[in-house]
N, C-alpha and C positions, 0 to 999 in steps of 0.2 A: 530498606530501600528495595523497591521492585526492580525487576530487570528492565522495564521500560524507563523508569526514572534514572537508572544508571547510564542510559544512553542519551536520553533527552531531559534536559534540566528545566523544561518549561511545562506548564499545564497544557494539556491537549496539543501535542505537537502536530504541526501541519506538514504533510509530505506531498511534494509536487511531482507530477509525472513527467518524465522525458520519454515521449512516444517514438522518437527516432524517425521522424518523417524526413523526406528528402528524395531526390531522384537517383542518387548514387552514393557509394560509401563516403566520399568526401563531403558531399552536401549534407548527409545525415549527421556526420560528426560536427560540421560547422554549425548546423542549426541546433543540435543538442547542446553544444558548448555555449552558444549565444543564449539559449533559453535557461541554461543552468546559471549563467551570470545574472540574468534578469531576476530570477527567483532568489538567488543568494543575496543580491543587492537589496531586495525588499524584505529580507529577514526570514525567509522560509526556513523551516527547521530540518527538513530532509528532502532528498531527491531520490526518486525511484527510476532507475534505468530499466526500461522495459522494451521487449522486442515486439511492440504493438504494430509498428510499420517497418521495422528493421529485422535483421536476422541475428543469429548468435554472434557472428563476427562483428557486427555493428555494436552490439552491447559491449563486447570485450574492448573494442576500440575506444568507446566512450568512457568506460570504466578506467581504462589505462590512463587516459588524459585527465579525467576528473581527479583521480587520486594524486596527481602531481600538481594540481592547481590550488588546493587548500582554500576553497571558496568559503568554507564555514559550515554549510549544511552537512548533516550526516548522509552518507551515500548508501543506498540499498539497491537490490536487483530483483526483478521479477521476470523469469523466463517462462512465458506462456507455453503450455503444453510440453515443457521440458524441465521438470524439477531437478533431475540429475545434473543438468548443465548449470542450473542456478547454484547448486551446492559446489560444483566444481569451480565455478568462478569465485565463490566465497572462500574457497581454500587457496585461491591464487591471489585474490585482492582483499584488502582489509575492509570489506563492507560491514556496515553496522547492523544491517538487517536484510532478510530475505522475505519477499512476499510470495505466497503460493495461493492461487485462486481457490483451491479446495483441499482441505486436509481431512475431511470427513463427510460422508453422506452421498458421495458421487459414485460409489462403487457398490456392486452387489455383495452380500455377506461373504460369499466364497472367495472373493478377491481382496476383501478389506484387511484381513489379518496380515497377509504378506505385504500389502501397501504400508500398513502401520509399522511393521517391523523395519522395513527398508527406510521409511521416513525417520524413525527414531535413530537408526544408525547414522544416517546422513546428518541429522540434526546434531548428534553428538560429535561429529567430525569438524564442526566449525563453532567459533565463539559468537557468531552473529545471532541476533534475535530472529525468531521466526514468527511472521504475521500470517495467519492462515484463514482462508475463507471457509464458511459453512453455509450451505444453501445460498451460495454466491450466484450472482447474475450469470446466466447462460449455462450454468452447471446442472447436470441431471441430478435427480434425487432417486437413488436406487438402493438405499441401505435397508429399507424395510423397517427402520426405526421412526419414531415420531421426532418432531423438530427438537424438543428438549433433549432427547437421547443423543441425537447427532451433535448438538451444541456442547453437551457435557463431555462427550468423547473427544470432539474436536479441540476443546479447550485444553485437554490433557496432552495434546500433541503439539502445542505451540505456545508462544509467549504472549500472544495477543490475537484476538479474533477480529476479522474484517467482515463487516455487515453491509450488504447492499439490498436493494430491491431487485427488480428483474432485468434491468437494461442499463447500458452506459448512458449517463446523463439523467437518468430517472432518479428523482428524489428518494432517498432511503427512508423507508417507513419507520417512524420513531416507535410505533407499537412493536415492530419487529425487534428493534434495538432493546426495548424494555423487556421483551420475552427472553432475549439472549442474556440480559443482565440478571433476570430472575433465575434462569436455568443454571447460571454459573455462580449464583450467590454473591455476585459483585466482586469475585476474587480474580477475575481475568480482565485485562484491559480490552476495551472494545474500540475499534476504529470504524468510522463511517467511510465506506469505500467508493461511493458514487453519488452523484446528483447534488453536490453541495453548491450553493450560490451565495451571493452576498446577502440575499433576503433571508434564507433559512439558516445561515451559518451560526448565529448565536444559539438558536435552539438545538442545532445539531451538536455544537460544542458542549452545551450543557448536558446533553444526553450521553456523550461519548468521552473517550479518553484520548482520542486522536482522530485526525481527518486526513484522508487521501483525496487530492483534488487534481483533476486534469483538464477536462473540457472547459470548465468555467474560466480558466485562465487564458484561454485562446482568444484570438481577435474576433472569432465568430461565435464564441461560446460552444463550439462543437469540436469533437476530437480531431477533425481534419484540418483545423486551423493552426496558427502559430501562436506561441505564448506572447502575450501583449503586456508590455511593461505597465501601462496604465491600469489594466485589469488586475495585475498582480499587486500593484501598490494599493489599489482600492480594497482588494480582498484582504490584504494583510493589515490594513488600517482597521477593518472590521474585526479581524482576529484580535488585535491588541486592545480594542475597545471591549470586546467580550471578555478577555482575560482580566481586564481591570474591573469589570462589573462583578466577576465571580470571585475576586480576591477577598 
C-alpha cells in the first residue's frame, strides 16, 4: 500500500481549497466552515486550509474548529511562504497532509542543500503526508538543473508531487504531467494542482493520482468567489462518473 492509499481509500482523491476569505477573523472562520460543510456534504475527499486570503492565525482557528467537527474529509494545510509554520501546525493538529508550493527547483544551488536538509528534518517530525510542487505556478526556477532533474529530486523530498501550469485557474498542461510521470518512472503520485473544470476533469483524473481544486468550485469560478453548493455537486458528480469509467 502506498502512503497516499493509506490516507485516501479512493482512486484519484479530490482535495478542495479553503481560501479563508472574509472581512475579519470571525467572518473568515464562518465562511470557511460553511464551505467545508458544503464540500464535505458533496463527498469531497480532502480539505486544504490555506492562508490565501487569511493569515496564520486564521488558518489555526479554522483547523481547530474543523478537527472537532468530524465532517469526513481528510484535513490538510498549506501555509504559503511559511513552510515552518505549516509543520508547526501539523505537530499541533492531526492533519493528514501538508502542501508546499515548491520542494525543489526554486532555489539556487548554494541554498538548496540547506533547504533540503531542513525540509527532511521537518518532514520526519510529523506523520502527515507531504505534497510538494516542482516548477509550480508563480515559483522561480533557479536550480540550474533541467526539468527532469528537478522533478526527480523533488520526488525524493515528498510523498506526492503537485503539478500546475503557470497561473491560478490556468488548465494544467497534460504534456507536463506526462513528463513528470516519465521522470519519476510512475513511482510517485502526481496531483493536478490548478485549472481543473468539469469539462477537463475526466482527462485530468486519468492522467493524475489526485486533484486539488479551488476556483472552479466558487460561484464565479474565480478564486475571489464563494464556494457554491451547486458547483460542488456538479463537479463531484463528474468525479464519480469518471471513477466508474476507470473502474
